[in-house]
N, CA, C and O atoms as a Tripos MOL2 file, in Angstrom:
@<TRIPOS>MOLECULE
protein
  312   311    78     0     0
PROTEIN
NO_CHARGES

@<TRIPOS>ATOM
      1 N           0.8430   -1.1790    0.0000 N.3       1 MET1
      2 CA          0.0000    0.0000    0.0000 C.3       1 MET1
      3 C           0.8900    1.2450    0.0000 C.2       1 MET1
      4 O           1.8770    1.3180    0.7330 O.2       1 MET1
      5 N           0.5280    2.2120   -0.8260 N.am      2 GLN2
      6 CA          1.2960    3.4370   -0.9110 C.3       2 GLN2
      7 C           0.9640    4.3520    0.2490 C.2       2 GLN2
      8 O          -0.1430    4.3300    0.7870 O.2       2 GLN2
      9 N           1.9400    5.1540    0.6220 N.am      3 SER3
     10 CA          1.7200    6.0870    1.7190 C.3       3 SER3
     11 C           2.0740    7.5010    1.2720 C.2       3 SER3
     12 O           2.7470    7.7020    0.2610 O.2       3 SER3
     13 N           1.6120    8.4600    2.0370 N.am      4 ARG4
     14 CA          1.9690    9.8640    1.8180 C.3       4 ARG4
     15 C           2.4360   10.4160    3.1540 C.2       4 ARG4
     16 O           1.7240   10.3350    4.1550 O.2       4 ARG4
     17 N           3.6280   10.9730    3.1600 N.am      5 GLU5
     18 CA          4.1960   11.5180    4.3800 C.3       5 GLU5
     19 C           4.4730   12.9990    4.2030 C.2       5 GLU5
     20 O           4.6970   13.4750    3.0900 O.2       5 GLU5
     21 N           4.4560   13.7180    5.3090 N.am      6 ILE6
     22 CA          4.7790   15.1360    5.3170 C.3       6 ILE6
     23 C           6.0810   15.3150    6.0840 C.2       6 ILE6
     24 O           6.2360   14.8130    7.1970 O.2       6 ILE6
     25 N           7.0140   16.0390    5.4720 N.am      7 LEU7
     26 CA          8.3220   16.2720    6.0690 C.3       7 LEU7
     27 C           8.4430   17.7530    6.4150 C.2       7 LEU7
     28 O           8.3430   18.6140    5.5410 O.2       7 LEU7
     29 N           8.6560   18.0340    7.6750 N.am      8 ASP8
     30 CA          8.7880   19.4130    8.1610 C.3       8 ASP8
     31 C          10.2280   19.8840    7.9720 C.2       8 ASP8
     32 O          11.1460   19.4090    8.6410 O.2       8 ASP8
     33 N          10.4050   20.8330    7.0450 N.am      9 CYS9
     34 CA         11.7350   21.4070    6.7950 C.3       9 CYS9
     35 C          11.7600   22.8900    7.1470 C.2       9 CYS9
     36 O          12.5540   23.6520    6.5950 O.2       9 CYS9
     37 N          10.8920   23.2940    8.0660 N.am     10 HIS10
     38 CA         10.8670   24.6970    8.4960 C.3      10 HIS10
     39 C          12.2120   25.1000    9.0810 C.2      10 HIS10
     40 O          12.8470   24.3260    9.7970 O.2      10 HIS10
     41 N          12.6390   26.3210    8.7690 N.am     11 ARG11
     42 CA         13.8460   26.9420    9.3160 C.3      11 ARG11
     43 C          15.1450   26.2510    8.9000 C.2      11 ARG11
     44 O          16.2000   26.5310    9.4700 O.2      11 ARG11
     45 N          15.0830   25.3540    7.9150 N.am     12 LEU12
     46 CA         16.2990   24.7160    7.4170 C.3      12 LEU12
     47 C          16.7550   25.4360    6.1540 C.2      12 LEU12
     48 O          15.9500   25.7250    5.2690 O.2      12 LEU12
     49 N          18.0470   25.7220    6.0800 N.am     13 LEU13
     50 CA         18.6090   26.3940    4.9150 C.3      13 LEU13
     51 C          19.3660   25.3910    4.0520 C.2      13 LEU13
     52 O          19.7850   24.3350    4.5270 O.2      13 LEU13
     53 N          19.5330   25.7310    2.7980 N.am     14 CYS14
     54 CA         20.2350   24.9050    1.8250 C.3      14 CYS14
     55 C          21.5900   24.4870    2.3960 C.2      14 CYS14
     56 O          22.3090   25.3300    2.9330 O.2      14 CYS14
     57 N          21.9440   23.2390    2.2960 N.am     15 PRO15
     58 CA         21.3030   22.1520    1.5660 C.3      15 PRO15
     59 C          20.4360   21.2370    2.4240 C.2      15 PRO15
     60 O          20.0580   20.1560    1.9730 O.2      15 PRO15
     61 N          20.1150   21.6410    3.6430 N.am     16 MET16
     62 CA         19.4380   20.7380    4.5810 C.3      16 MET16
     63 C          18.0740   20.2290    4.1070 C.2      16 MET16
     64 O          17.7860   19.0530    4.3290 O.2      16 MET16
     65 N          17.2150   21.0330    3.4680 N.am     17 PRO17
     66 CA         15.9440   20.4540    3.0000 C.3      17 PRO17
     67 C          16.1490   19.2670    2.0450 C.2      17 PRO17
     68 O          15.4520   18.2580    2.1450 O.2      17 PRO17
     69 N          17.1070   19.3970    1.1260 N.am     18 VAL18
     70 CA         17.3750   18.2970    0.1890 C.3      18 VAL18
     71 C          17.9200   17.0860    0.9380 C.2      18 VAL18
     72 O          17.5440   15.9540    0.6330 O.2      18 VAL18
     73 N          18.7780   17.3020    1.8910 N.am     19 ILE19
     74 CA         19.3440   16.1840    2.6610 C.3      19 ILE19
     75 C          18.2460   15.4750    3.4480 C.2      19 ILE19
     76 O          18.2120   14.2460    3.4950 O.2      19 ILE19
     77 N          17.3570   16.2360    4.0620 N.am     20 ARG20
     78 CA         16.2450   15.6180    4.8010 C.3      20 ARG20
     79 C          15.3310   14.8320    3.8660 C.2      20 ARG20
     80 O          14.8870   13.7350    4.2040 O.2      20 ARG20
     81 N          15.0470   15.3990    2.6810 N.am     21 VAL21
     82 CA         14.2300   14.6820    1.6920 C.3      21 VAL21
     83 C          14.9330   13.3870    1.2900 C.2      21 VAL21
     84 O          14.3040   12.3310    1.2340 O.2      21 VAL21
     85 N          16.2100   13.4640    1.0140 N.am     22 GLN22
     86 CA         16.9760   12.2730    0.6190 C.3      22 GLN22
     87 C          16.9120   11.2050    1.7000 C.2      22 GLN22
     88 O          16.6840   10.0320    1.4020 O.2      22 GLN22
     89 N          17.1120   11.5970    2.9490 N.am     23 ASP23
     90 CA         17.0730   10.6420    4.0600 C.3      23 ASP23
     91 C          15.6920   10.0110    4.2030 C.2      23 ASP23
     92 O          15.5830    8.8090    4.4430 O.2      23 ASP23
     93 N          14.6320   10.8160    4.0560 N.am     24 GLN24
     94 CA         13.2740   10.2940    4.1900 C.3      24 GLN24
     95 C          12.9270    9.3580    3.0360 C.2      24 GLN24
     96 O          12.3450    8.2960    3.2540 O.2      24 GLN24
     97 N          13.2780    9.7420    1.8160 N.am     25 VAL25
     98 CA         12.9940    8.9110    0.6400 C.3      25 VAL25
     99 C          13.6570    7.5450    0.7760 C.2      25 VAL25
    100 O          13.0990    6.5410    0.3350 O.2      25 VAL25
    101 N          14.8290    7.4990    1.3750 N.am     26 ALA26
    102 CA         15.5460    6.2300    1.5570 C.3      26 ALA26
    103 C          14.7510    5.2540    2.4180 C.2      26 ALA26
    104 O          14.9560    4.0440    2.3250 O.2      26 ALA26
    105 N          13.8500    5.7600    3.2510 N.am     27 ARG27
    106 CA         13.0320    4.9080    4.1260 C.3      27 ARG27
    107 C          11.6660    4.5890    3.5160 C.2      27 ARG27
    108 O          10.8550    3.9020    4.1370 O.2      27 ARG27
    109 N          11.4100    5.0870    2.3020 N.am     28 MET28
    110 CA         10.0880    4.9320    1.6850 C.3      28 MET28
    111 C          10.1410    3.9250    0.5380 C.2      28 MET28
    112 O          11.2170    3.5130    0.1050 O.2      28 MET28
    113 N           8.9710    3.5420    0.0620 N.am     29 GLN29
    114 CA          8.8480    2.5750   -1.0200 C.3      29 GLN29
    115 C           8.5320    3.2870   -2.3330 C.2      29 GLN29
    116 O           7.9400    4.3660   -2.3190 O.2      29 GLN29
    117 N           8.9170    2.6980   -3.4690 N.am     30 PRO30
    118 CA          8.5340    3.2860   -4.7560 C.3      30 PRO30
    119 C           7.0110    3.4770   -4.8280 C.2      30 PRO30
    120 O           6.2400    2.5990   -4.4420 O.2      30 PRO30
    121 N           6.6110    4.6280   -5.3250 N.am     31 GLY31
    122 CA          5.1930    4.9570   -5.4230 C.3      31 GLY31
    123 C           4.6780    5.7720   -4.2510 C.2      31 GLY31
    124 O           3.6360    6.4190   -4.3610 O.2      31 GLY31
    125 N           5.3930    5.7540   -3.1250 N.am     32 ASP32
    126 CA          5.0040    6.5850   -1.9850 C.3      32 ASP32
    127 C           5.1800    8.0550   -2.3380 C.2      32 ASP32
    128 O           5.9790    8.4000   -3.2080 O.2      32 ASP32
    129 N           4.4340    8.9150   -1.6600 N.am     33 GLU33
    130 CA          4.5370   10.3490   -1.8850 C.3      33 GLU33
    131 C           5.0650   11.0490   -0.6330 C.2      33 GLU33
    132 O           4.7500   10.6780    0.4970 O.2      33 GLU33
    133 N           5.8740   12.0670   -0.8790 N.am     34 LEU34
    134 CA          6.4590   12.8540    0.2000 C.3      34 LEU34
    135 C           6.1850   14.3230   -0.0720 C.2      34 LEU34
    136 O           6.4750   14.8310   -1.1560 O.2      34 LEU34
    137 N           5.6230   15.0000    0.9200 N.am     35 GLU35
    138 CA          5.3770   16.4310    0.8410 C.3      35 GLU35
    139 C           6.3670   17.1200    1.7730 C.2      35 GLU35
    140 O           6.2970   16.9650    2.9920 O.2      35 GLU35
    141 N           7.2940   17.8870    1.1870 N.am     36 ALA36
    142 CA          8.2760   18.6330    1.9630 C.3      36 ALA36
    143 C           7.7660   20.0590    2.1310 C.2      36 ALA36
    144 O           7.5010   20.7520    1.1490 O.2      36 ALA36
    145 N           7.6320   20.4920    3.3780 N.am     37 VAL37
    146 CA          7.1540   21.8400    3.6980 C.3      37 VAL37
    147 C           8.3640   22.6290    4.1960 C.2      37 VAL37
    148 O           8.9070   22.3510    5.2650 O.2      37 VAL37
    149 N           8.7760   23.6220    3.3960 N.am     38 CYS38
    150 CA         10.0260   24.3360    3.6440 C.3      38 CYS38
    151 C           9.7720   25.8280    3.8290 C.2      38 CYS38
    152 O           8.7340   26.3530    3.4270 O.2      38 CYS38
    153 N          10.7400   26.4980    4.4450 N.am     39 THR39
    154 CA         10.7130   27.9570    4.5300 C.3      39 THR39
    155 C          11.8230   28.5820    3.7000 C.2      39 THR39
    156 O          11.8590   29.8040    3.5520 O.2      39 THR39
    157 N          12.7240   27.7840    3.1580 N.am     40 ASP40
    158 CA         13.7950   28.2680    2.2910 C.3      40 ASP40
    159 C          13.3030   28.2250    0.8460 C.2      40 ASP40
    160 O          13.0440   27.1410    0.3250 O.2      40 ASP40
    161 N          13.1680   29.3820    0.1830 N.am     41 PRO41
    162 CA         12.6550   29.3800   -1.1890 C.3      41 PRO41
    163 C          13.5390   28.6020   -2.1650 C.2      41 PRO41
    164 O          13.0660   28.1740   -3.2180 O.2      41 PRO41
    165 N          14.8010   28.4180   -1.8320 N.am     42 GLY42
    166 CA         15.6940   27.6350   -2.6860 C.3      42 GLY42
    167 C          15.2550   26.1950   -2.8430 C.2      42 GLY42
    168 O          15.6200   25.5360   -3.8170 O.2      42 GLY42
    169 N          14.4790   25.6990   -1.9000 N.am     43 ALA43
    170 CA         14.0000   24.3130   -1.9690 C.3      43 ALA43
    171 C          13.1200   24.0800   -3.1870 C.2      43 ALA43
    172 O          13.0190   22.9530   -3.6710 O.2      43 ALA43
    173 N          12.4810   25.1380   -3.6920 N.am     44 MET44
    174 CA         11.6030   24.9960   -4.8530 C.3      44 MET44
    175 C          12.3910   24.6120   -6.1080 C.2      44 MET44
    176 O          11.8220   24.0550   -7.0470 O.2      44 MET44
    177 N          13.6850   24.9010   -6.1310 N.am     45 ASN45
    178 CA         14.5490   24.4880   -7.2370 C.3      45 ASN45
    179 C          15.4210   23.3030   -6.8650 C.2      45 ASN45
    180 O          15.6480   22.4040   -7.6750 O.2      45 ASN45
    181 N          15.9100   23.3080   -5.6270 N.am     46 ASP46
    182 CA         16.8720   22.2860   -5.2120 C.3      46 ASP46
    183 C          16.2620   20.8910   -5.1450 C.2      46 ASP46
    184 O          16.8680   19.9290   -5.6180 O.2      46 ASP46
    185 N          15.0770   20.7680   -4.5660 N.am     47 ILE47
    186 CA         14.4550   19.4390   -4.4260 C.3      47 ILE47
    187 C          14.0730   18.8760   -5.7950 C.2      47 ILE47
    188 O          14.3740   17.7110   -6.0580 O.2      47 ILE47
    189 N          13.4200   19.6470   -6.6890 N.am     48 PRO48
    190 CA         13.1490   19.1030   -8.0290 C.3      48 PRO48
    191 C          14.4180   18.7050   -8.7910 C.2      48 PRO48
    192 O          14.4160   17.7050   -9.5090 O.2      48 PRO48
    193 N          15.4960   19.4750   -8.6440 N.am     49 ALA49
    194 CA         16.7530   19.1130   -9.3100 C.3      49 ALA49
    195 C          17.2720   17.7790   -8.7800 C.2      49 ALA49
    196 O          17.7140   16.9270   -9.5510 O.2      49 ALA49
    197 N          17.2160   17.6050   -7.4680 N.am     50 TRP50
    198 CA         17.6440   16.3390   -6.8600 C.3      50 TRP50
    199 C          16.7740   15.1840   -7.3760 C.2      50 TRP50
    200 O          17.2780   14.0930   -7.6430 O.2      50 TRP50
    201 N          15.4630   15.4340   -7.5130 N.am     51 CYS51
    202 CA         14.5480   14.4000   -8.0060 C.3      51 CYS51
    203 C          14.8980   13.9770   -9.4290 C.2      51 CYS51
    204 O          14.8970   12.7860   -9.7400 O.2      51 CYS51
    205 N          15.1970   14.9450  -10.2930 N.am     52 ARG52
    206 CA         15.5580   14.6200  -11.6820 C.3      52 ARG52
    207 C          16.7990   13.7380  -11.7280 C.2      52 ARG52
    208 O          16.8590   12.7830  -12.5020 O.2      52 ARG52
    209 N          17.7760   14.0550  -10.9060 N.am     53 ILE53
    210 CA         19.0280   13.2950  -10.8850 C.3      53 ILE53
    211 C          18.7990   11.8780  -10.3580 C.2      53 ILE53
    212 O          19.4530   10.9350  -10.8030 O.2      53 ILE53
    213 N          17.8660   11.7300   -9.4060 N.am     54 ASN54
    214 CA         17.6910   10.4530   -8.7060 C.3      54 ASN54
    215 C          16.4590    9.6590   -9.1150 C.2      54 ASN54
    216 O          16.1570    8.6390   -8.4960 O.2      54 ASN54
    217 N          15.7450   10.1000  -10.1360 N.am     55 GLY55
    218 CA         14.6510    9.3050  -10.6860 C.3      55 GLY55
    219 C          13.3430    9.3700   -9.9220 C.2      55 GLY55
    220 O          12.5650    8.4160   -9.9440 O.2      55 GLY55
    221 N          13.0870   10.4850   -9.2450 N.am     56 HIS56
    222 CA         11.8200   10.6600   -8.5410 C.3      56 HIS56
    223 C          10.9710   11.6810   -9.2970 C.2      56 HIS56
    224 O          11.5060   12.5470   -9.9900 O.2      56 HIS56
    225 N           9.6680   11.5780   -9.1640 N.am     57 GLU57
    226 CA          8.7400   12.4280   -9.9080 C.3      57 GLU57
    227 C           8.2590   13.5870   -9.0380 C.2      57 GLU57
    228 O           7.8150   13.3770   -7.9090 O.2      57 GLU57
    229 N           8.3460   14.7960   -9.5560 N.am     58 VAL58
    230 CA          7.8210   15.9710   -8.8630 C.3      58 VAL58
    231 C           6.3520   16.1040   -9.2370 C.2      58 VAL58
    232 O           6.0220   16.2720  -10.4110 O.2      58 VAL58
    233 N           5.4670   16.0300   -8.2450 N.am     59 LEU59
    234 CA          4.0260   16.1110   -8.4770 C.3      59 LEU59
    235 C           3.5010   17.5300   -8.3540 C.2      59 LEU59
    236 O           2.5480   17.9000   -9.0400 O.2      59 LEU59
    237 N           4.1140   18.3330   -7.4840 N.am     60 ASP60
    238 CA          3.6230   19.6930   -7.2440 C.3      60 ASP60
    239 C           4.7140   20.5310   -6.5960 C.2      60 ASP60
    240 O           5.4630   20.0490   -5.7460 O.2      60 ASP60
    241 N           4.7920   21.7770   -7.0050 N.am     61 VAL61
    242 CA          5.6730   22.7560   -6.3720 C.3      61 VAL61
    243 C           4.8460   24.0170   -6.2220 C.2      61 VAL61
    244 O           4.3370   24.5460   -7.2100 O.2      61 VAL61
    245 N           4.7060   24.5060   -4.9970 N.am     62 ARG62
    246 CA          3.8890   25.7030   -4.8140 C.3      62 ARG62
    247 C           4.4160   26.5870   -3.6970 C.2      62 ARG62
    248 O           5.0340   26.1320   -2.7350 O.2      62 ARG62
    249 N           4.1410   27.8650   -3.8730 N.am     63 ASP63
    250 CA          4.5200   28.9030   -2.9320 C.3      63 ASP63
    251 C           3.2650   29.2750   -2.1570 C.2      63 ASP63
    252 O           2.2940   29.7520   -2.7460 O.2      63 ASP63
    253 N           3.2710   29.0680   -0.8660 N.am     64 GLN64
    254 CA          2.1220   29.3970   -0.0160 C.3      64 GLN64
    255 C           2.5220   30.4950    0.9570 C.2      64 GLN64
    256 O           2.4770   30.3030    2.1720 O.2      64 GLN64
    257 N           2.9120   31.6430    0.4230 N.am     65 GLY65
    258 CA          3.3000   32.7500    1.2870 C.3      65 GLY65
    259 C           4.6590   32.5310    1.8950 C.2      65 GLY65
    260 O           5.6750   32.6930    1.2200 O.2      65 GLY65
    261 N           4.6950   32.1630    3.1710 N.am     66 ASP66
    262 CA          5.9780   31.9540    3.8400 C.3      66 ASP66
    263 C           6.3940   30.4860    3.8740 C.2      66 ASP66
    264 O           7.3680   30.1300    4.5360 O.2      66 ASP66
    265 N           5.6570   29.6350    3.1610 N.am     67 GLU67
    266 CA          6.0170   28.2220    3.0510 C.3      67 GLU67
    267 C           6.1400   27.8420    1.5810 C.2      67 GLU67
    268 O           5.4440   28.3750    0.7170 O.2      67 GLU67
    269 N           7.0360   26.9150    1.3290 N.am     68 TYR68
    270 CA          7.2690   26.4020   -0.0110 C.3      68 TYR68
    271 C           7.0730   24.8930    0.0550 C.2      68 TYR68
    272 O           7.7300   24.1960    0.8280 O.2      68 TYR68
    273 N           6.1560   24.4080   -0.7720 N.am     69 ILE69
    274 CA          5.7610   22.9990   -0.7200 C.3      69 ILE69
    275 C           6.2540   22.2920   -1.9810 C.2      69 ILE69
    276 O           6.0520   22.7770   -3.0940 O.2      69 ILE69
    277 N           6.8970   21.1530   -1.7980 N.am     70 VAL70
    278 CA          7.3060   20.3150   -2.9120 C.3      70 VAL70
    279 C           6.7840   18.9080   -2.6170 C.2      70 VAL70
    280 O           7.0860   18.3250   -1.5750 O.2      70 VAL70
    281 N           5.9970   18.3760   -3.5500 N.am     71 VAL71
    282 CA          5.4410   17.0350   -3.3960 C.3      71 VAL71
    283 C           6.0910   16.1420   -4.4510 C.2      71 VAL71
    284 O           6.1030   16.4620   -5.6400 O.2      71 VAL71
    285 N           6.6280   15.0210   -3.9880 N.am     72 ILE72
    286 CA          7.2950   14.1010   -4.9230 C.3      72 ILE72
    287 C           6.7350   12.6840   -4.7620 C.2      72 ILE72
    288 O           6.2010   12.3100   -3.7180 O.2      72 ILE72
    289 N           6.8820   11.9210   -5.8400 N.am     73 ARG73
    290 CA          6.5750   10.4760   -5.7940 C.3      73 ARG73
    291 C           7.8920    9.7520   -5.8930 C.2      73 ARG73
    292 O           8.6880   10.0140   -6.7950 O.2      73 ARG73
    293 N           8.1270    8.8380   -4.9650 N.am     74 VAL74
    294 CA          9.3720    8.0840   -4.9160 C.3      74 VAL74
    295 C           9.4540    7.1620   -6.1330 C.2      74 VAL74
    296 O           8.5140    6.4300   -6.4440 O.2      74 VAL74
    297 N          10.6000    7.2180   -6.8100 N.am     75 GLY75
    298 CA         10.8170    6.3770   -7.9800 C.3      75 GLY75
    299 C          11.3650    5.0040   -7.5990 C.2      75 GLY75
    300 O          11.5880    4.6950   -6.4280 O.2      75 GLY75
    301 N          11.5700    4.2020   -8.6260 N.am     76 GLU76
    302 CA         12.1370    2.8660   -8.4280 C.3      76 GLU76
    303 C          13.6070    2.9850   -8.0440 C.2      76 GLU76
    304 O          14.2980    3.9150   -8.4610 O.2      76 GLU76
    305 N          14.0620    2.0560   -7.2640 N.am     77 GLU77
    306 CA         15.4690    2.0460   -6.8810 C.3      77 GLU77
    307 C          16.2980    1.6220   -8.0790 C.2      77 GLU77
    308 O          15.8390    0.8610   -8.9320 O.2      77 GLU77
    309 N          17.5390    2.1280   -8.1350 N.am     78 ASP78
    310 CA         18.4460    1.7680   -9.2380 C.3      78 ASP78
    311 C          18.9000    0.3410   -9.1190 C.2      78 ASP78
    312 O          19.6650   -0.1350   -9.9570 O.2      78 ASP78
@<TRIPOS>BOND
     1     1     2 1
     2     2     3 1
     3     3     4 2
     4     3     5 am
     5     5     6 1
     6     6     7 1
     7     7     8 2
     8     7     9 am
     9     9    10 1
    10    10    11 1
    11    11    12 2
    12    11    13 am
    13    13    14 1
    14    14    15 1
    15    15    16 2
    16    15    17 am
    17    17    18 1
    18    18    19 1
    19    19    20 2
    20    19    21 am
    21    21    22 1
    22    22    23 1
    23    23    24 2
    24    23    25 am
    25    25    26 1
    26    26    27 1
    27    27    28 2
    28    27    29 am
    29    29    30 1
    30    30    31 1
    31    31    32 2
    32    31    33 am
    33    33    34 1
    34    34    35 1
    35    35    36 2
    36    35    37 am
    37    37    38 1
    38    38    39 1
    39    39    40 2
    40    39    41 am
    41    41    42 1
    42    42    43 1
    43    43    44 2
    44    43    45 am
    45    45    46 1
    46    46    47 1
    47    47    48 2
    48    47    49 am
    49    49    50 1
    50    50    51 1
    51    51    52 2
    52    51    53 am
    53    53    54 1
    54    54    55 1
    55    55    56 2
    56    55    57 am
    57    57    58 1
    58    58    59 1
    59    59    60 2
    60    59    61 am
    61    61    62 1
    62    62    63 1
    63    63    64 2
    64    63    65 am
    65    65    66 1
    66    66    67 1
    67    67    68 2
    68    67    69 am
    69    69    70 1
    70    70    71 1
    71    71    72 2
    72    71    73 am
    73    73    74 1
    74    74    75 1
    75    75    76 2
    76    75    77 am
    77    77    78 1
    78    78    79 1
    79    79    80 2
    80    79    81 am
    81    81    82 1
    82    82    83 1
    83    83    84 2
    84    83    85 am
    85    85    86 1
    86    86    87 1
    87    87    88 2
    88    87    89 am
    89    89    90 1
    90    90    91 1
    91    91    92 2
    92    91    93 am
    93    93    94 1
    94    94    95 1
    95    95    96 2
    96    95    97 am
    97    97    98 1
    98    98    99 1
    99    99   100 2
   100    99   101 am
   101   101   102 1
   102   102   103 1
   103   103   104 2
   104   103   105 am
   105   105   106 1
   106   106   107 1
   107   107   108 2
   108   107   109 am
   109   109   110 1
   110   110   111 1
   111   111   112 2
   112   111   113 am
   113   113   114 1
   114   114   115 1
   115   115   116 2
   116   115   117 am
   117   117   118 1
   118   118   119 1
   119   119   120 2
   120   119   121 am
   121   121   122 1
   122   122   123 1
   123   123   124 2
   124   123   125 am
   125   125   126 1
   126   126   127 1
   127   127   128 2
   128   127   129 am
   129   129   130 1
   130   130   131 1
   131   131   132 2
   132   131   133 am
   133   133   134 1
   134   134   135 1
   135   135   136 2
   136   135   137 am
   137   137   138 1
   138   138   139 1
   139   139   140 2
   140   139   141 am
   141   141   142 1
   142   142   143 1
   143   143   144 2
   144   143   145 am
   145   145   146 1
   146   146   147 1
   147   147   148 2
   148   147   149 am
   149   149   150 1
   150   150   151 1
   151   151   152 2
   152   151   153 am
   153   153   154 1
   154   154   155 1
   155   155   156 2
   156   155   157 am
   157   157   158 1
   158   158   159 1
   159   159   160 2
   160   159   161 am
   161   161   162 1
   162   162   163 1
   163   163   164 2
   164   163   165 am
   165   165   166 1
   166   166   167 1
   167   167   168 2
   168   167   169 am
   169   169   170 1
   170   170   171 1
   171   171   172 2
   172   171   173 am
   173   173   174 1
   174   174   175 1
   175   175   176 2
   176   175   177 am
   177   177   178 1
   178   178   179 1
   179   179   180 2
   180   179   181 am
   181   181   182 1
   182   182   183 1
   183   183   184 2
   184   183   185 am
   185   185   186 1
   186   186   187 1
   187   187   188 2
   188   187   189 am
   189   189   190 1
   190   190   191 1
   191   191   192 2
   192   191   193 am
   193   193   194 1
   194   194   195 1
   195   195   196 2
   196   195   197 am
   197   197   198 1
   198   198   199 1
   199   199   200 2
   200   199   201 am
   201   201   202 1
   202   202   203 1
   203   203   204 2
   204   203   205 am
   205   205   206 1
   206   206   207 1
   207   207   208 2
   208   207   209 am
   209   209   210 1
   210   210   211 1
   211   211   212 2
   212   211   213 am
   213   213   214 1
   214   214   215 1
   215   215   216 2
   216   215   217 am
   217   217   218 1
   218   218   219 1
   219   219   220 2
   220   219   221 am
   221   221   222 1
   222   222   223 1
   223   223   224 2
   224   223   225 am
   225   225   226 1
   226   226   227 1
   227   227   228 2
   228   227   229 am
   229   229   230 1
   230   230   231 1
   231   231   232 2
   232   231   233 am
   233   233   234 1
   234   234   235 1
   235   235   236 2
   236   235   237 am
   237   237   238 1
   238   238   239 1
   239   239   240 2
   240   239   241 am
   241   241   242 1
   242   242   243 1
   243   243   244 2
   244   243   245 am
   245   245   246 1
   246   246   247 1
   247   247   248 2
   248   247   249 am
   249   249   250 1
   250   250   251 1
   251   251   252 2
   252   251   253 am
   253   253   254 1
   254   254   255 1
   255   255   256 2
   256   255   257 am
   257   257   258 1
   258   258   259 1
   259   259   260 2
   260   259   261 am
   261   261   262 1
   262   262   263 1
   263   263   264 2
   264   263   265 am
   265   265   266 1
   266   266   267 1
   267   267   268 2
   268   267   269 am
   269   269   270 1
   270   270   271 1
   271   271   272 2
   272   271   273 am
   273   273   274 1
   274   274   275 1
   275   275   276 2
   276   275   277 am
   277   277   278 1
   278   278   279 1
   279   279   280 2
   280   279   281 am
   281   281   282 1
   282   282   283 1
   283   283   284 2
   284   283   285 am
   285   285   286 1
   286   286   287 1
   287   287   288 2
   288   287   289 am
   289   289   290 1
   290   290   291 1
   291   291   292 2
   292   291   293 am
   293   293   294 1
   294   294   295 1
   295   295   296 2
   296   295   297 am
   297   297   298 1
   298   298   299 1
   299   299   300 2
   300   299   301 am
   301   301   302 1
   302   302   303 1
   303   303   304 2
   304   303   305 am
   305   305   306 1
   306   306   307 1
   307   307   308 2
   308   307   309 am
   309   309   310 1
   310   310   311 1
   311   311   312 2
@<TRIPOS>SUBSTRUCTURE
     1 MET1         2 RESIDUE 1 A MET
     2 GLN2         6 RESIDUE 1 A GLN
     3 SER3        10 RESIDUE 1 A SER
     4 ARG4        14 RESIDUE 1 A ARG
     5 GLU5        18 RESIDUE 1 A GLU
     6 ILE6        22 RESIDUE 1 A ILE
     7 LEU7        26 RESIDUE 1 A LEU
     8 ASP8        30 RESIDUE 1 A ASP
     9 CYS9        34 RESIDUE 1 A CYS
    10 HIS10       38 RESIDUE 1 A HIS
    11 ARG11       42 RESIDUE 1 A ARG
    12 LEU12       46 RESIDUE 1 A LEU
    13 LEU13       50 RESIDUE 1 A LEU
    14 CYS14       54 RESIDUE 1 A CYS
    15 PRO15       58 RESIDUE 1 A PRO
    16 MET16       62 RESIDUE 1 A MET
    17 PRO17       66 RESIDUE 1 A PRO
    18 VAL18       70 RESIDUE 1 A VAL
    19 ILE19       74 RESIDUE 1 A ILE
    20 ARG20       78 RESIDUE 1 A ARG
    21 VAL21       82 RESIDUE 1 A VAL
    22 GLN22       86 RESIDUE 1 A GLN
    23 ASP23       90 RESIDUE 1 A ASP
    24 GLN24       94 RESIDUE 1 A GLN
    25 VAL25       98 RESIDUE 1 A VAL
    26 ALA26      102 RESIDUE 1 A ALA
    27 ARG27      106 RESIDUE 1 A ARG
    28 MET28      110 RESIDUE 1 A MET
    29 GLN29      114 RESIDUE 1 A GLN
    30 PRO30      118 RESIDUE 1 A PRO
    31 GLY31      122 RESIDUE 1 A GLY
    32 ASP32      126 RESIDUE 1 A ASP
    33 GLU33      130 RESIDUE 1 A GLU
    34 LEU34      134 RESIDUE 1 A LEU
    35 GLU35      138 RESIDUE 1 A GLU
    36 ALA36      142 RESIDUE 1 A ALA
    37 VAL37      146 RESIDUE 1 A VAL
    38 CYS38      150 RESIDUE 1 A CYS
    39 THR39      154 RESIDUE 1 A THR
    40 ASP40      158 RESIDUE 1 A ASP
    41 PRO41      162 RESIDUE 1 A PRO
    42 GLY42      166 RESIDUE 1 A GLY
    43 ALA43      170 RESIDUE 1 A ALA
    44 MET44      174 RESIDUE 1 A MET
    45 ASN45      178 RESIDUE 1 A ASN
    46 ASP46      182 RESIDUE 1 A ASP
    47 ILE47      186 RESIDUE 1 A ILE
    48 PRO48      190 RESIDUE 1 A PRO
    49 ALA49      194 RESIDUE 1 A ALA
    50 TRP50      198 RESIDUE 1 A TRP
    51 CYS51      202 RESIDUE 1 A CYS
    52 ARG52      206 RESIDUE 1 A ARG
    53 ILE53      210 RESIDUE 1 A ILE
    54 ASN54      214 RESIDUE 1 A ASN
    55 GLY55      218 RESIDUE 1 A GLY
    56 HIS56      222 RESIDUE 1 A HIS
    57 GLU57      226 RESIDUE 1 A GLU
    58 VAL58      230 RESIDUE 1 A VAL
    59 LEU59      234 RESIDUE 1 A LEU
    60 ASP60      238 RESIDUE 1 A ASP
    61 VAL61      242 RESIDUE 1 A VAL
    62 ARG62      246 RESIDUE 1 A ARG
    63 ASP63      250 RESIDUE 1 A ASP
    64 GLN64      254 RESIDUE 1 A GLN
    65 GLY65      258 RESIDUE 1 A GLY
    66 ASP66      262 RESIDUE 1 A ASP
    67 GLU67      266 RESIDUE 1 A GLU
    68 TYR68      270 RESIDUE 1 A TYR
    69 ILE69      274 RESIDUE 1 A ILE
    70 VAL70      278 RESIDUE 1 A VAL
    71 VAL71      282 RESIDUE 1 A VAL
    72 ILE72      286 RESIDUE 1 A ILE
    73 ARG73      290 RESIDUE 1 A ARG
    74 VAL74      294 RESIDUE 1 A VAL
    75 GLY75      298 RESIDUE 1 A GLY
    76 GLU76      302 RESIDUE 1 A GLU
    77 GLU77      306 RESIDUE 1 A GLU
    78 ASP78      310 RESIDUE 1 A ASP
């Protein structure tokens, strides 16, 4: 069964949001979804770039005022 998790990346600056996403994805299964909630606007570019390199799908990227949300679907392991 697929799951959806929310990862709190408030007050973390680059590169910590990407590192936290990487660590969380390592504990998840292909097809699971992860929503990273960040306060660093750089995460809107950094997390999708990391996903492209590592084979994960970006489902949504949005700016909600003082929060930046990136939703990804975990890809298959290499």
